[in-house]
C-alpha positions in Angstrom: -85.2 64.5 -27.5 -88.6 63.1 -28.3 -89.0 60.3 -30.9 -92.4 59.7 -32.5 -93.4 56.7 -34.7 -94.3 57.7 -38.3 -96.8 54.9 -38.8 -99.6 56.9 -37.3 -99.8 54.8 -34.1 -99.1 57.8 -31.9 -96.3 55.9 -30.1 -93.6 58.2 -28.8 -90.8 58.3 -26.2 -88.6 61.0 -24.7 -84.9 60.4 -24.3 -82.7 62.6 -22.1 -79.1 63.1 -23.3 -76.3 64.7 -21.4 -73.7 66.5 -23.6 -70.2 66.3 -22.2 -67.6 68.7 -23.4 -64.3 67.0 -24.3 -61.3 68.7 -22.7 -57.8 67.9 -23.9 -54.8 68.4 -21.5 -52.8 71.5 -22.3 -49.9 70.7 -20.0 -48.5 67.8 -17.9 -46.2 67.6 -15.0 -44.3 64.4 -13.9 -45.1 63.4 -10.3 -42.7 61.4 -8.2 -39.4 61.3 -6.3 -36.1 62.7 -7.4 -33.9 59.7 -6.4 -34.2 55.9 -7.2 -31.8 53.3 -5.7 -30.0 50.9 -8.0 -32.2 47.9 -8.7 -35.3 49.7 -7.3 -38.5 49.9 -9.3 -40.6 53.1 -9.0 -43.6 54.2 -11.0 -44.0 57.9 -12.0 -47.3 59.5 -12.9 -48.4 62.7 -14.5 -50.6 65.6 -13.4 -52.8 67.0 -16.1 -53.7 70.7 -16.7 -56.6 71.4 -16.7 -57.4 68.9 -14.0 -60.8 68.1 -15.7 -59.1 67.0 -18.9 -61.0 63.9 -20.0 -59.6 62.8 -23.4 -56.3 62.1 -25.1 -54.5 61.5 -21.8 -52.4 58.5 -22.9 -48.7 59.0 -22.1 -45.5 57.7 -23.7 -42.5 57.5 -21.3 -38.8 57.6 -22.3 -35.4 58.0 -20.6 -32.3 59.5 -22.1 -29.7 56.9 -20.8 -30.8 53.3 -20.5 -27.4 52.3 -19.0 -28.4 54.3 -15.9 -32.1 53.6 -15.8 -34.8 52.0 -17.9 -38.5 53.0 -18.1 -41.6 51.1 -19.2 -42.9 53.3 -22.1 -46.6 52.5 -21.1 -46.6 52.6 -17.3 -43.8 55.0 -16.3 -42.1 52.4 -14.2 -38.4 53.2 -13.8 -35.7 50.7 -12.7 -32.3 52.0 -11.6 -29.4 50.3 -13.3 -26.2 52.1 -12.2 -25.3 55.4 -10.4 -25.8 58.6 -12.4 -28.4 61.1 -13.5 -31.0 60.7 -16.2 -33.9 62.7 -17.6 -37.2 61.0 -17.9 -39.7 62.3 -20.4 -43.5 62.0 -20.5 -45.3 63.0 -23.7 -48.9 62.8 -24.7 -49.4 60.2 -27.5 -52.1 62.1 -29.4 -51.2 65.8 -28.7 -47.9 67.1 -30.0 -45.8 69.5 -27.9 -47.4 68.5 -24.5 -44.2 67.2 -22.9 -42.8 67.1 -19.4 -39.3 66.2 -18.2 -37.8 65.3 -14.8 -34.2 64.7 -13.9 -33.7 61.8 -11.4 -30.6 60.4 -9.8 -29.9 56.7 -9.5 -27.8 56.0 -6.4 -26.1 53.1 -4.6 -26.2 52.5 -0.9 -23.0 53.1 1.0 -21.0 50.0 1.9 -22.4 48.2 5.0 -20.1 48.2 7.9 -19.0 45.4 10.1 -16.6 45.2 13.0 -13.3 43.8 11.7 -11.9 40.7 13.2 -8.3 40.5 14.2 -5.5 38.0 14.9 -3.3 39.4 17.7 0.2 38.2 18.4 2.9 39.6 20.8 3.8 42.5 18.5 1.4 42.4 15.5 -2.2 42.6 14.6 -3.6 41.1 11.4 -7.1 42.5 10.4 -9.8 40.8 8.4 -12.1 43.2 6.6 -15.8 42.2 6.7 -17.4 45.2 4.9 -19.7 44.4 2.0 -21.9 46.3 -0.4 -24.7 44.6 -2.3 -25.1 47.5 -4.7 -21.5 48.1 -5.8 -18.1 46.4 -5.9 -15.7 47.3 -3.2 -12.5 48.4 -4.9 -10.3 49.5 -2.1 -9.9 48.6 1.6 -7.7 50.6 4.0 -6.8 49.6 7.6 -6.4 52.1 10.4 -4.7 51.9 13.8 -4.6 54.3 16.6 -3.4 54.4 20.2 -5.8 57.1 21.3 -8.8 56.6 18.9 -8.2 60.1 17.4 -4.9 60.0 15.5 -5.3 57.3 12.8 -2.6 55.8 10.7 -4.1 54.3 7.5 -2.5 51.7 5.2 -3.5 49.3 2.5 -1.8 46.3 4.3 -4.0 44.5 6.7 -1.1 43.7 9.0 0.4 46.0 11.6 3.8 44.9 12.9 6.3 46.3 15.4 3.7 47.1 18.0 4.5 47.6 21.6 3.6 44.7 23.8 0.9 45.3 26.5 -0.3 48.5 24.8 -3.9 49.0 23.8 -4.6 49.8 20.1 -7.9 50.6 18.2 -8.3 49.3 14.7 -10.8 50.3 11.9 -11.3 49.3 8.3 -12.5 51.7 5.6 -13.9 50.4 2.3 -14.4 52.4 -0.9 -16.8 51.2 -3.6 -16.6 51.6 -7.4 -18.7 54.8 -7.1 -16.3 56.4 -4.6 -18.6 55.9 -1.6 -16.7 55.2 1.6 
């Protein structure tokens, strides 16, 4: 573009302009993992189609069940709240009907294990469970005893009585959390 003064001075200048075509996204896809641990925070992103889309790319994020997971509507950061499956949705703020969904699972870690401690008398063993789970409440503990390490007898009582003196026994504990993980 050339600009020339109209006062008769003959002053002029040339300006070069680059015209950029605006390209809206026509589709989006949510990028990220399929599982998030309880209390973990993870940020999802979107992939735009076409890849050279350069306007109207602002995304709004939602989740269908905030008891299982929450999501930051601006950033896509998810936080797992309790075990279960949810659907997260990304939609373009300025373009209707450009929407993507992704099902994710929020999960707990299994209970951590620890060797049980025991009080041994002449013909009984009393076991102390030391299993814990920082992600879920342990709701059931079972105690097992075996003479050969293969055939286990499980019970809810932590005390085994009527045992034969001078015989070797193996003991285990088994904890189940509120989500059924053992």
